[in-house]
Biotite code that builds the C-alpha atoms (Angstrom):
import biotite.structure as struc

atoms = struc.array([
    struc.Atom([0.138, 0.003, -0.041], chain_id="A", res_id=1, res_name="UNK", atom_name="CA", element="C"),
    struc.Atom([1.389, 3.370, -0.974], chain_id="A", res_id=2, res_name="UNK", atom_name="CA", element="C"),
    struc.Atom([0.739, 6.670, 0.969], chain_id="A", res_id=3, res_name="UNK", atom_name="CA", element="C"),
    struc.Atom([0.159, 10.030, -1.247], chain_id="A", res_id=4, res_name="UNK", atom_name="CA", element="C"),
    struc.Atom([3.340, 12.183, -0.621], chain_id="A", res_id=5, res_name="UNK", atom_name="CA", element="C"),
    struc.Atom([5.454, 9.202, 1.288], chain_id="A", res_id=6, res_name="UNK", atom_name="CA", element="C"),
    struc.Atom([8.290, 8.877, -0.974], chain_id="A", res_id=7, res_name="UNK", atom_name="CA", element="C"),
    struc.Atom([11.270, 5.732, -0.084], chain_id="A", res_id=8, res_name="UNK", atom_name="CA", element="C"),
    struc.Atom([13.859, 8.544, 1.285], chain_id="A", res_id=9, res_name="UNK", atom_name="CA", element="C"),
    struc.Atom([10.856, 10.054, 3.497], chain_id="A", res_id=10, res_name="UNK", atom_name="CA", element="C"),
    struc.Atom([10.119, 6.590, 4.554], chain_id="A", res_id=11, res_name="UNK", atom_name="CA", element="C"),
    struc.Atom([13.823, 6.343, 5.498], chain_id="A", res_id=12, res_name="UNK", atom_name="CA", element="C"),
    struc.Atom([14.232, 9.392, 7.395], chain_id="A", res_id=13, res_name="UNK", atom_name="CA", element="C"),
    struc.Atom([10.907, 8.756, 9.368], chain_id="A", res_id=14, res_name="UNK", atom_name="CA", element="C"),
    struc.Atom([12.231, 5.272, 10.506], chain_id="A", res_id=15, res_name="UNK", atom_name="CA", element="C"),
    struc.Atom([15.583, 6.531, 11.467], chain_id="A", res_id=16, res_name="UNK", atom_name="CA", element="C"),
    struc.Atom([13.890, 9.747, 13.606], chain_id="A", res_id=17, res_name="UNK", atom_name="CA", element="C"),
    struc.Atom([11.999, 6.815, 14.999], chain_id="A", res_id=18, res_name="UNK", atom_name="CA", element="C"),
    struc.Atom([14.891, 4.564, 16.614], chain_id="A", res_id=19, res_name="UNK", atom_name="CA", element="C"),
    struc.Atom([16.668, 7.714, 17.007], chain_id="A", res_id=20, res_name="UNK", atom_name="CA", element="C"),
    struc.Atom([13.687, 8.779, 19.652], chain_id="A", res_id=21, res_name="UNK", atom_name="CA", element="C"),
    struc.Atom([13.503, 5.019, 21.158], chain_id="A", res_id=22, res_name="UNK", atom_name="CA", element="C"),
    struc.Atom([17.185, 5.066, 21.478], chain_id="A", res_id=23, res_name="UNK", atom_name="CA", element="C"),
    struc.Atom([17.239, 8.261, 23.668], chain_id="A", res_id=24, res_name="UNK", atom_name="CA", element="C"),
    struc.Atom([14.257, 7.437, 25.738], chain_id="A", res_id=25, res_name="UNK", atom_name="CA", element="C"),
    struc.Atom([15.644, 3.951, 26.806], chain_id="A", res_id=26, res_name="UNK", atom_name="CA", element="C"),
    struc.Atom([19.236, 5.659, 27.513], chain_id="A", res_id=27, res_name="UNK", atom_name="CA", element="C"),
    struc.Atom([19.425, 5.804, 31.185], chain_id="A", res_id=28, res_name="UNK", atom_name="CA", element="C"),
    struc.Atom([19.696, 9.067, 32.754], chain_id="A", res_id=29, res_name="UNK", atom_name="CA", element="C"),
    struc.Atom([22.018, 9.970, 35.558], chain_id="A", res_id=30, res_name="UNK", atom_name="CA", element="C"),
    struc.Atom([21.025, 12.449, 38.258], chain_id="A", res_id=31, res_name="UNK", atom_name="CA", element="C"),
    struc.Atom([22.470, 15.793, 37.376], chain_id="A", res_id=32, res_name="UNK", atom_name="CA", element="C"),
    struc.Atom([24.072, 16.193, 41.467], chain_id="A", res_id=33, res_name="UNK", atom_name="CA", element="C"),
    struc.Atom([26.225, 13.107, 40.535], chain_id="A", res_id=34, res_name="UNK", atom_name="CA", element="C"),
    struc.Atom([24.478, 10.959, 43.427], chain_id="A", res_id=35, res_name="UNK", atom_name="CA", element="C"),
    struc.Atom([23.720, 7.312, 42.069], chain_id="A", res_id=36, res_name="UNK", atom_name="CA", element="C"),
    struc.Atom([20.433, 6.692, 41.258], chain_id="A", res_id=37, res_name="UNK", atom_name="CA", element="C"),
    struc.Atom([17.770, 4.724, 43.146], chain_id="A", res_id=38, res_name="UNK", atom_name="CA", element="C"),
    struc.Atom([17.760, 1.665, 41.219], chain_id="A", res_id=39, res_name="UNK", atom_name="CA", element="C"),
    struc.Atom([21.625, 1.137, 41.326], chain_id="A", res_id=40, res_name="UNK", atom_name="CA", element="C"),
    struc.Atom([23.582, -1.247, 43.122], chain_id="A", res_id=41, res_name="UNK", atom_name="CA", element="C"),
    struc.Atom([27.077, -0.564, 44.377], chain_id="A", res_id=42, res_name="UNK", atom_name="CA", element="C"),
    struc.Atom([29.331, -3.623, 43.359], chain_id="A", res_id=43, res_name="UNK", atom_name="CA", element="C"),
    struc.Atom([30.051, -5.984, 46.438], chain_id="A", res_id=44, res_name="UNK", atom_name="CA", element="C"),
    struc.Atom([33.032, -5.740, 47.865], chain_id="A", res_id=45, res_name="UNK", atom_name="CA", element="C"),
    struc.Atom([35.754, -8.481, 46.762], chain_id="A", res_id=46, res_name="UNK", atom_name="CA", element="C"),
    struc.Atom([36.941, -11.063, 48.387], chain_id="A", res_id=47, res_name="UNK", atom_name="CA", element="C"),
    struc.Atom([40.401, -11.310, 50.198], chain_id="A", res_id=48, res_name="UNK", atom_name="CA", element="C"),
    struc.Atom([43.351, -10.816, 47.882], chain_id="A", res_id=49, res_name="UNK", atom_name="CA", element="C"),
    struc.Atom([46.946, -10.369, 48.877], chain_id="A", res_id=50, res_name="UNK", atom_name="CA", element="C"),
    struc.Atom([48.283, -7.355, 48.260], chain_id="A", res_id=51, res_name="UNK", atom_name="CA", element="C"),
    struc.Atom([51.776, -7.740, 49.420], chain_id="A", res_id=52, res_name="UNK", atom_name="CA", element="C"),
    struc.Atom([54.536, -10.244, 49.968], chain_id="A", res_id=53, res_name="UNK", atom_name="CA", element="C"),
    struc.Atom([57.655, -9.447, 51.765], chain_id="A", res_id=54, res_name="UNK", atom_name="CA", element="C"),
    struc.Atom([60.660, -11.295, 52.563], chain_id="A", res_id=55, res_name="UNK", atom_name="CA", element="C"),
    struc.Atom([63.819, -10.567, 54.840], chain_id="A", res_id=56, res_name="UNK", atom_name="CA", element="C"),
    struc.Atom([65.402, -11.452, 57.803], chain_id="A", res_id=57, res_name="UNK", atom_name="CA", element="C"),
    struc.Atom([63.513, -9.410, 60.364], chain_id="A", res_id=58, res_name="UNK", atom_name="CA", element="C"),
    struc.Atom([60.085, -8.085, 61.023], chain_id="A", res_id=59, res_name="UNK", atom_name="CA", element="C"),
    struc.Atom([58.823, -5.029, 63.606], chain_id="A", res_id=60, res_name="UNK", atom_name="CA", element="C"),
    struc.Atom([56.365, -4.505, 65.793], chain_id="A", res_id=61, res_name="UNK", atom_name="CA", element="C"),
    struc.Atom([53.520, -3.970, 62.803], chain_id="A", res_id=62, res_name="UNK", atom_name="CA", element="C"),
    struc.Atom([54.278, -7.033, 61.670], chain_id="A", res_id=63, res_name="UNK", atom_name="CA", element="C"),
    struc.Atom([56.301, -5.590, 58.264], chain_id="A", res_id=64, res_name="UNK", atom_name="CA", element="C"),
    struc.Atom([59.549, -6.786, 57.296], chain_id="A", res_id=65, res_name="UNK", atom_name="CA", element="C"),
    struc.Atom([62.062, -4.467, 58.302], chain_id="A", res_id=66, res_name="UNK", atom_name="CA", element="C"),
    struc.Atom([65.365, -5.363, 56.137], chain_id="A", res_id=67, res_name="UNK", atom_name="CA", element="C"),
    struc.Atom([63.715, -6.681, 52.463], chain_id="A", res_id=68, res_name="UNK", atom_name="CA", element="C"),
    struc.Atom([66.020, -8.779, 51.033], chain_id="A", res_id=69, res_name="UNK", atom_name="CA", element="C"),
    struc.Atom([66.010, -12.298, 49.226], chain_id="A", res_id=70, res_name="UNK", atom_name="CA", element="C"),
    struc.Atom([69.176, -13.112, 50.017], chain_id="A", res_id=71, res_name="UNK", atom_name="CA", element="C"),
    struc.Atom([70.123, -14.959, 53.331], chain_id="A", res_id=72, res_name="UNK", atom_name="CA", element="C"),
    struc.Atom([72.949, -16.627, 55.391], chain_id="A", res_id=73, res_name="UNK", atom_name="CA", element="C"),
    struc.Atom([73.063, -19.886, 56.341], chain_id="A", res_id=74, res_name="UNK", atom_name="CA", element="C"),
    struc.Atom([71.990, -19.083, 60.172], chain_id="A", res_id=75, res_name="UNK", atom_name="CA", element="C"),
    struc.Atom([69.278, -16.750, 58.899], chain_id="A", res_id=76, res_name="UNK", atom_name="CA", element="C"),
    struc.Atom([65.426, -17.085, 59.731], chain_id="A", res_id=77, res_name="UNK", atom_name="CA", element="C"),
    struc.Atom([63.633, -16.243, 56.424], chain_id="A", res_id=78, res_name="UNK", atom_name="CA", element="C"),
    struc.Atom([60.423, -14.370, 56.733], chain_id="A", res_id=79, res_name="UNK", atom_name="CA", element="C"),
    struc.Atom([57.914, -13.615, 54.794], chain_id="A", res_id=80, res_name="UNK", atom_name="CA", element="C"),
    struc.Atom([54.866, -11.052, 55.817], chain_id="A", res_id=81, res_name="UNK", atom_name="CA", element="C"),
    struc.Atom([51.550, -11.395, 53.886], chain_id="A", res_id=82, res_name="UNK", atom_name="CA", element="C"),
    struc.Atom([49.250, -8.594, 53.667], chain_id="A", res_id=83, res_name="UNK", atom_name="CA", element="C"),
    struc.Atom([45.871, -9.239, 53.181], chain_id="A", res_id=84, res_name="UNK", atom_name="CA", element="C"),
    struc.Atom([42.859, -6.832, 52.204], chain_id="A", res_id=85, res_name="UNK", atom_name="CA", element="C"),
    struc.Atom([39.133, -7.966, 51.910], chain_id="A", res_id=86, res_name="UNK", atom_name="CA", element="C"),
    struc.Atom([35.695, -8.700, 53.834], chain_id="A", res_id=87, res_name="UNK", atom_name="CA", element="C"),
    struc.Atom([36.174, -12.092, 54.288], chain_id="A", res_id=88, res_name="UNK", atom_name="CA", element="C"),
    struc.Atom([37.559, -13.242, 57.657], chain_id="A", res_id=89, res_name="UNK", atom_name="CA", element="C"),
    struc.Atom([38.826, -16.530, 58.359], chain_id="A", res_id=90, res_name="UNK", atom_name="CA", element="C"),
    struc.Atom([40.467, -17.034, 55.209], chain_id="A", res_id=91, res_name="UNK", atom_name="CA", element="C"),
    struc.Atom([43.379, -19.861, 54.911], chain_id="A", res_id=92, res_name="UNK", atom_name="CA", element="C"),
    struc.Atom([46.366, -18.704, 54.551], chain_id="A", res_id=93, res_name="UNK", atom_name="CA", element="C"),
    struc.Atom([49.481, -20.674, 53.889], chain_id="A", res_id=94, res_name="UNK", atom_name="CA", element="C"),
    struc.Atom([53.200, -20.568, 52.805], chain_id="A", res_id=95, res_name="UNK", atom_name="CA", element="C"),
    struc.Atom([55.554, -23.185, 51.456], chain_id="A", res_id=96, res_name="UNK", atom_name="CA", element="C"),
    struc.Atom([59.102, -23.215, 50.947], chain_id="A", res_id=97, res_name="UNK", atom_name="CA", element="C"),
    struc.Atom([60.846, -25.745, 49.041], chain_id="A", res_id=98, res_name="UNK", atom_name="CA", element="C"),
    struc.Atom([64.327, -26.325, 47.922], chain_id="A", res_id=99, res_name="UNK", atom_name="CA", element="C"),
    struc.Atom([64.798, -27.254, 44.126], chain_id="A", res_id=100, res_name="UNK", atom_name="CA", element="C"),
    struc.Atom([61.862, -30.102, 44.482], chain_id="A", res_id=101, res_name="UNK", atom_name="CA", element="C"),
    struc.Atom([62.368, -30.842, 48.231], chain_id="A", res_id=102, res_name="UNK", atom_name="CA", element="C"),
    struc.Atom([59.723, -29.214, 50.503], chain_id="A", res_id=103, res_name="UNK", atom_name="CA", element="C"),
    struc.Atom([61.763, -27.654, 53.589], chain_id="A", res_id=104, res_name="UNK", atom_name="CA", element="C"),
    struc.Atom([58.580, -26.219, 55.206], chain_id="A", res_id=105, res_name="UNK", atom_name="CA", element="C"),
    struc.Atom([54.679, -25.845, 55.183], chain_id="A", res_id=106, res_name="UNK", atom_name="CA", element="C"),
    struc.Atom([52.511, -23.377, 57.548], chain_id="A", res_id=107, res_name="UNK", atom_name="CA", element="C"),
    struc.Atom([49.141, -22.461, 57.460], chain_id="A", res_id=108, res_name="UNK", atom_name="CA", element="C"),
    struc.Atom([47.613, -19.592, 59.252], chain_id="A", res_id=109, res_name="UNK", atom_name="CA", element="C"),
    struc.Atom([44.214, -17.623, 59.192], chain_id="A", res_id=110, res_name="UNK", atom_name="CA", element="C"),
    struc.Atom([43.101, -14.115, 58.442], chain_id="A", res_id=111, res_name="UNK", atom_name="CA", element="C"),
    struc.Atom([41.234, -12.919, 61.458], chain_id="A", res_id=112, res_name="UNK", atom_name="CA", element="C"),
    struc.Atom([40.492, -9.232, 60.592], chain_id="A", res_id=113, res_name="UNK", atom_name="CA", element="C"),
    struc.Atom([37.825, -8.201, 57.706], chain_id="A", res_id=114, res_name="UNK", atom_name="CA", element="C"),
    struc.Atom([37.750, -5.363, 55.513], chain_id="A", res_id=115, res_name="UNK", atom_name="CA", element="C"),
    struc.Atom([41.336, -3.852, 56.888], chain_id="A", res_id=116, res_name="UNK", atom_name="CA", element="C"),
    struc.Atom([44.658, -4.600, 55.474], chain_id="A", res_id=117, res_name="UNK", atom_name="CA", element="C"),
    struc.Atom([46.140, -7.248, 58.110], chain_id="A", res_id=118, res_name="UNK", atom_name="CA", element="C"),
    struc.Atom([49.852, -8.728, 57.750], chain_id="A", res_id=119, res_name="UNK", atom_name="CA", element="C"),
    struc.Atom([50.100, -12.481, 58.696], chain_id="A", res_id=120, res_name="UNK", atom_name="CA", element="C"),
    struc.Atom([54.044, -13.331, 59.161], chain_id="A", res_id=121, res_name="UNK", atom_name="CA", element="C"),
    struc.Atom([55.472, -16.926, 58.497], chain_id="A", res_id=122, res_name="UNK", atom_name="CA", element="C"),
    struc.Atom([59.160, -18.209, 59.434], chain_id="A", res_id=123, res_name="UNK", atom_name="CA", element="C"),
    struc.Atom([61.573, -20.496, 58.863], chain_id="A", res_id=124, res_name="UNK", atom_name="CA", element="C"),
    struc.Atom([64.853, -21.527, 60.459], chain_id="A", res_id=125, res_name="UNK", atom_name="CA", element="C"),
    struc.Atom([67.266, -23.926, 60.759], chain_id="A", res_id=126, res_name="UNK", atom_name="CA", element="C"),
    struc.Atom([69.736, -24.386, 63.892], chain_id="A", res_id=127, res_name="UNK", atom_name="CA", element="C"),
    struc.Atom([72.225, -25.969, 61.960], chain_id="A", res_id=128, res_name="UNK", atom_name="CA", element="C"),
    struc.Atom([72.184, -23.910, 58.946], chain_id="A", res_id=129, res_name="UNK", atom_name="CA", element="C"),
    struc.Atom([70.562, -23.474, 55.596], chain_id="A", res_id=130, res_name="UNK", atom_name="CA", element="C"),
    struc.Atom([72.733, -25.134, 52.656], chain_id="A", res_id=131, res_name="UNK", atom_name="CA", element="C"),
    struc.Atom([73.317, -22.574, 50.337], chain_id="A", res_id=132, res_name="UNK", atom_name="CA", element="C"),
    struc.Atom([71.440, -22.856, 46.988], chain_id="A", res_id=133, res_name="UNK", atom_name="CA", element="C"),
    struc.Atom([68.422, -21.633, 45.712], chain_id="A", res_id=134, res_name="UNK", atom_name="CA", element="C"),
    struc.Atom([65.131, -21.783, 47.589], chain_id="A", res_id=135, res_name="UNK", atom_name="CA", element="C"),
    struc.Atom([61.256, -20.643, 47.076], chain_id="A", res_id=136, res_name="UNK", atom_name="CA", element="C"),
    struc.Atom([58.616, -19.722, 49.222], chain_id="A", res_id=137, res_name="UNK", atom_name="CA", element="C"),
    struc.Atom([54.638, -19.758, 47.458], chain_id="A", res_id=138, res_name="UNK", atom_name="CA", element="C"),
    struc.Atom([51.981, -18.308, 49.197], chain_id="A", res_id=139, res_name="UNK", atom_name="CA", element="C"),
    struc.Atom([48.407, -19.417, 49.378], chain_id="A", res_id=140, res_name="UNK", atom_name="CA", element="C"),
    struc.Atom([45.178, -17.977, 49.763], chain_id="A", res_id=141, res_name="UNK", atom_name="CA", element="C"),
    struc.Atom([42.148, -20.525, 50.147], chain_id="A", res_id=142, res_name="UNK", atom_name="CA", element="C"),
    struc.Atom([44.336, -23.509, 48.647], chain_id="A", res_id=143, res_name="UNK", atom_name="CA", element="C"),
    struc.Atom([45.152, -21.077, 45.314], chain_id="A", res_id=144, res_name="UNK", atom_name="CA", element="C"),
    struc.Atom([48.665, -20.114, 44.819], chain_id="A", res_id=145, res_name="UNK", atom_name="CA", element="C"),
    struc.Atom([48.678, -15.960, 44.921], chain_id="A", res_id=146, res_name="UNK", atom_name="CA", element="C"),
    struc.Atom([52.334, -15.484, 44.568], chain_id="A", res_id=147, res_name="UNK", atom_name="CA", element="C"),
    struc.Atom([56.161, -16.920, 44.820], chain_id="A", res_id=148, res_name="UNK", atom_name="CA", element="C"),
    struc.Atom([59.333, -15.328, 46.006], chain_id="A", res_id=149, res_name="UNK", atom_name="CA", element="C"),
    struc.Atom([62.770, -16.571, 45.209], chain_id="A", res_id=150, res_name="UNK", atom_name="CA", element="C"),
    struc.Atom([65.358, -16.781, 47.811], chain_id="A", res_id=151, res_name="UNK", atom_name="CA", element="C"),
    struc.Atom([69.039, -17.509, 47.992], chain_id="A", res_id=152, res_name="UNK", atom_name="CA", element="C"),
    struc.Atom([71.453, -19.012, 50.819], chain_id="A", res_id=153, res_name="UNK", atom_name="CA", element="C"),
    struc.Atom([74.844, -17.984, 50.202], chain_id="A", res_id=154, res_name="UNK", atom_name="CA", element="C"),
])
């Protein structure tokens, strides 16, 4: 059916205008004052995450490493301070020390504070002295590996 006075080009123009009006009407409008519109929901906070892994010979009262190094002497204690951030308390945190393919030590802890940065410290020592060579400490959060640090004993 043809409508008098409506050419194909006018019909295309009307269709384009109609589509543009529909898109504009459906577009979400942001409030002028910058506030969240009432139908939006803030994103849920992320689960715990490891934000820092420090290794060294000593830790301070705040549980952070005071002399960061990856090179140790045979009689040094190896410390690793793991900083976590998140909203879940009682997250499982672990550290595994290896030399080549050999397990040296494995330790587990629990993140007890929720929502704020929390530092958990692990350490290993060898009273008879560490054999020289390459070591590695791997950090786990809730059973998942979240980082490693390569260490050397000279």
